[in-house]
N, C-alpha and C positions, 0 to 999 in steps of 0.2 A: 597642535599649534594654537588652535581656537581657544582650548582649556588654558594654555599658558598665558595667553593675552587677557583672557577674562580674569585669571587669578591675579595677574599684575594690576589690572585696573581696579580690581576689588581692593587690593592692599593698599593702593595709593589713596583710595576713597576712604578707607577706615580712619578714625582719628588716631593720634598717637596715643600710646597707653598712658593712662594718668597714674599718678603715684598711688600707692596703696594708702587708704585712708588712716589718719592717725590723729591724735588729739594730745596736745601738750597738757601738762598738769601743774598747777601752782599751790604750794601750800604756804599760807599767809599766817604770820605771828605778828600783831601790831599792838603795842602799848600807847595810848593816847590820853592827854590831859587836856580837860577844857577849861580855859580862863574866860569866864563870863562878864568880866569887867572890860577886858581889851577885846573880846571876842576873837580869841585865837585858840589854836591848839598846837601842843608840842607833842611829837610822836616820834616812835622809833619802830621801823618795819624791818622784819626779817622774812624772806620767802625762800623756799626751796623749789627751784625751776627744773622740772624734769623734761628733758628733750626726748620726746618719744617719736620724733621725726627720722627719716633716713639721712638727714642733712646734718653737716657741721656747722654750727653757728659761731660766727665771730663777733656778733653783737646782738643786742636785744632792744627793740624799740619800747619806750615807756611812755604812757600817757601821765602827764601831771596836770590834769584838767582844772585844779583851782586857778591856775595861770590864765584860764579863758577869761577871767574877771579882771585881769591886771590893767589892761589899758585899751585904747581904740583900735589897735592893730590886730586884734585877735580874729579868728574866724567867727567865733560868737558874736563880737562886737559888729562886725561887717554885716553879719545876717540880720542882726537885731535892728540896724539902720541908724541913721543920723538923728531921727526923731524920737528914738526909744527913751525909756527911762534910764536905762544904762548909759546912754551917750550924754544925758545931761547930769549924771552923777560926778562927784569928785573923788579924790583919792581915798578919802576917809570912809567912803561907802563901798569901795571895791575891795577886791581881794586878791591873793596870790600864794603861791608855794615857793618856799625857799630852803635854805640850809640843808640841801642835799649833799651827801659825802658817801658816796658808795664804796663799799668793800664786797669783793667777790671771792668766796672762799678765804677770807682773811686778807687778801691782797687789795690795795687801793686801786679803784677802777675809775677812768675818766669818762666823760660823756660829752657828746656834741649836741648842740641845738639842732632841731629841725630846720631845714632852710626856709620853710614858710610859716610854721606855727610854733609859737612860743610855749605851747601846752603839751609839745611832744618832743622827747629827746631820744638819742641813740646811746645806749650804754655800751661802751667797747669793753669786751671780755679780755682779761689778761692772758687767758689761756682759751683756746678754742674748745667749745662744748661739743663734745662727739655725740653720735647718735646713741640712744638709750643711758645716757649719763645725766647726772644732775649737779646743779651748783647751788651754793648758798649765797644769797644777795641780801645785803642789809645796808640801811641808811637811816640817819635821822631825817626828819622833816618838820618844817613849820608852816602853818597856814594861817593867813588872816582870812577870817570868814567874812565874805561880802555880805551886803543886805541881800535879801531874796530878789534876784532879778530874774532867775530861771528856776534852777533846782536847788543847788548848793547854796546855803545861806542862813542868815538869821533875822529875825524881826524882833527887835528888842532882845528879851532873853528866852526867845523860842528859836530852837535850832534844828535845821534840816541838813544833816551831814551825809551828802550824797556825792559820789565821785570825788571823794575828798583824799585819797591816798595814792602814792604811785603805784601804777598797774601796768603790767606787761601787755603790749599789744598782741593780738592773736597771730600766731604762726601756724598755717595749715598748708594743704596741698598747692594752693595758689600763691603762697609766700606770705610775706608780712602785711598787716593790715593797721598801720598807724593811721590815726584820724583825729582831727581836732574836735574839741567840744563844741556841739551845736545846741541851739535851743530846738530847732525843728531838725531832728535827726537823731536817732538814739544810738545803741551801743552794741559791741560785739566783743566778749571777753573770754578768757580761758576759764574752763572749769577747775575747781580746786576745793580746798578746805580753808576755813577761816577760824582762827583763835584770836579774839580782839578783846583786849582789856582796856575799859574806859574809866577813867577817873574824873569825877565832877562833884559839885556841891550835892550835899546829901538829900536837899529838899527837891531835887529834879525827879520827875517821872521820866523814865527812859525806856525806850523799846528799840530793838534792833533786829536785823537778820540773826537767826540761830537761837539757840537755847541757852539760858543762864547756866552756868556751871557753879555749883555750890551756891545756888541762889535762893535757898530757902527763906532767909530774912527779908530779900527784896520781894520776893513773891508773896509773902505774909503781909507786907506793907501794902503792897498792890491790892491783895484782896481786901484789906480793910478800906481801902479807897473806894472799891466797889460798893461797900456797904453804904457810904455817903451818897453816891450816886443813885443807889436803889431808893434811899429815904427821899432824895429829891424828886425822883420820878414817881414816888408813891404820894406826893403831896396832893391834896384836893385841888382841883382845877383852879379855884380862886387863889389859894395860896401859892400854887406853882406860877401863875401869872405875876404875882406880886414878887416872888423870888426872881423871875427872869427879868423883870422890869429893873429891879434892883442891880443885877449882873450887868445889863447894858449901860446903866448910869455910871458904872465904876470908870474912873479915869484910868489912862495908860500908865499912871504913876506906878503901878504894880510892876511894870517892866524894868523899873530902876530900883525897887526896894532891895534892901540889903540881902545878899544871899547867905546861906549858912556857910559858917566858917569851917564846919565839919565836912570832910570829903569821904566819899565812898568809891571803890573800884568794883566794877562788874565785869565778869567774864562771860563773854558770848562765844559759842562754838557751833560751827555748822559745817557739814560735809556736802560734797556734790552741789555747789553752786558757783556762780561766776560774777558775784558781786556782793558787796557788803554796804548797808546803810543803817544809819542810826539817827533817832529823833528824840529831842528832849525839851520838856517845858514843865514849868513849876505850877502851872494853874489847871492843867487838864483834869476832868473828871474821867472816870475809868469804869467801863463795863467788861464783864466777862461770861463767857458762855463755852458750850461744848458742841463738837460735831462728831457723832458716832459713824464710822465708815464701816458698812456691814461685810464688804467684800475682804478687807484686810484686817477686821476686827480691830481697828485702832481708834483711839479717841484724840481728836484734835482739839487744842485749846483756842478759844476765840477771844481776841482782846479788841476794844475800841478805846481810843483816847480823844477827848474832845474837850473845847474850850466851854466853860460855864454858859457863855452867851448863846451858844449854839446847842444847848441840852435838848431842846424840844426837838429840833430837827434831827439830831442824832439818836433819839431814844430808841428807835427800833435798829439801830446799826447792828446789833449782835444777830438779829433775824436776818439781815442783808448778807453779812459774812457767813452765816450757816447755810443758807439757801444757795449762795454762791459756790461754796466748797462742796455741797451735796450735789448739785446738778452737774458741776464740771466733773466731779469724780465719777458719776454715772455716765458722762458722755466719753470721758477719755483715760480713765484709770485713776485709782484712788490718789489723793493729795500726799505727797510723799514726806512732808516735812511734819514738825510737831505742833506749830501754831500758826494761824492766820491773823494778822493784825492790821488795822486801819487806824490811821492818825490823822487828826484835823489840823491841816496846815495852812501855809501862806504861799503854796506852790504858784509860780508864775508860767510855767510851762504846760498850760493846759489844764483840764479839769481834775486829773489825777495822774500819779506816776507810780509805777510798779518797781518793787525791788523784791529779791527773794524772801519771802515769809510776811512781807510788809508793804503797805501802800500808803501814800500820802495823798490826801483829798483836799483840793482847794475850796474856796467858798462855793456854797450851792444854793440855788433859789428855793428849793422845795425837797420834800422826802423822795418823790419818785426819782428826781434827777440824782439824789444822792445815792439811792439804791442802785440805779444802773450804773454810776461811775464805780460804786465800790465793787459791784459785780465784775465790771469791765477789768478793773485793775486786778482783782483777785484771780481772774481768768488768765492774766498774763504769766501766772505761775506756771501754766502749762505752755502757753505759746509765747515764747521768749525765755521762761525760766527753765523749764525741763529740756526743751528743744534746743536752746542755745543758738539760735540762728543769728545771722548777720543782720540785725535791724536797720542798719544805715542804708543797706543795699538791696534787701528783700523785705521790704516793709510788709508786703502782703501776707508773710509768712507768720507774722505776729499780729499786726493790727486787722488784716483782712479775715484770717481764720478766727481771731478772738471775737471780731465783731459780728461774724456769722454766728458764733456760740452765743453771744449775748441775745441776738434776736431769738435763737432757738429757747434760750432760758426764759425769756419773757413769754414766749408761746406756751411752753410747758408749765410754767407757775401760774400764769393768769388767763390761760385758755382763751374764751371768747370775750374777755373785758376789753372791747375794742378802744375804750377811752384812754387806757393805760398805754396803748401802742402809740398815741400821739407824741409821746416823750421821746421816742427813738431817734428821729431826726434832730430834736434839740439836743440830745446828748451827743450825737455825732458831731453836731456843731461845736458843742463845748469842748469835746475832745480833739477837734480839728481833723477828724477822719472821715473818709467815706462820703465825700461830699456829692459824688456822682450817682450814689444809690437811690433808687426810685422805690417808693412803697405805694 
């Protein structure tokens, strides 16, 4: 009798059995054209959505995050506050997404807006999606690119294309995870593959998540640009100062210079990632390097793209990319992709922002700060990138673990150079993280 009572008590205390782990998969194909006169894109998206869950799905939540910049009602606008640059902007500076017209397996599909957030919609499936089945979803879309208030945006003819396409929310053991775009609050997305074809004027330097497919001509052009950068950095100190001074005196009229009438289409492909970002500018200088990974005997290409006015600041950027990839690969396993890229941007959401293979860095006051931010953002390829955690609700799993790794990197690279450690709290303040850490 005692055994029976004990058994019943134990059974009542045991948590209900959780669902077996599963992970949905999304295969994206996107064709997009940039209009740098109107600062818009026209695009067509096709995606193959694989339901690996044990559940039958009647709908799929989609994030259409460019709508975060549409008006003052959005979660982003409310978080930014009444005294923000966004709140003081007008409709010509803001952005949105529209022209959505969904087909699901060739059938027209309707969608409903989220009751609270205009940057989230519910796509109603014409036929329920059964477990272990997939559906093909497609839609055109149009984006008016906002000025850079947060992450997605443009400054003149400089483009930072992030969170720019319709994206399914995550469905996991806990159900759906629809969420609005926030400036302070990051992301959670399904793993998959991306084939993205980007058409834009020929004179733009562009880099993105993934590898160029049949990109020999574009890579050759970028290689030729590295020779220009190398020649600038090889100038005698006096001549370099003269060149740098001339760059800083240049007026912003270059932002409205006529663009090449000749267009190019570049095809980027990447497997096993959960986001896709691209960046474009006509003025960037380019540097290139290599990282050899001994364990997997692979060679990783390193790229940095930066404005001429920041040439001195970024002159060692390839070293920073190399050492970041090297130390993180030693700590947590080899970097799994083919390139690591950093671009000089106009980001307003902190000191830097990570995306698969590529990071954008905002204005930095000095080389130590630049190195620390590049290293921090490259490190996110492991903590957020490879792990794929829910950044919105488990921030410590990417920012906490990554910041610990940053300090470890700094200690391993610079040993007892105590003066360099002064920069760590400054970086944390710049990135807006770990404010409670003591050193």
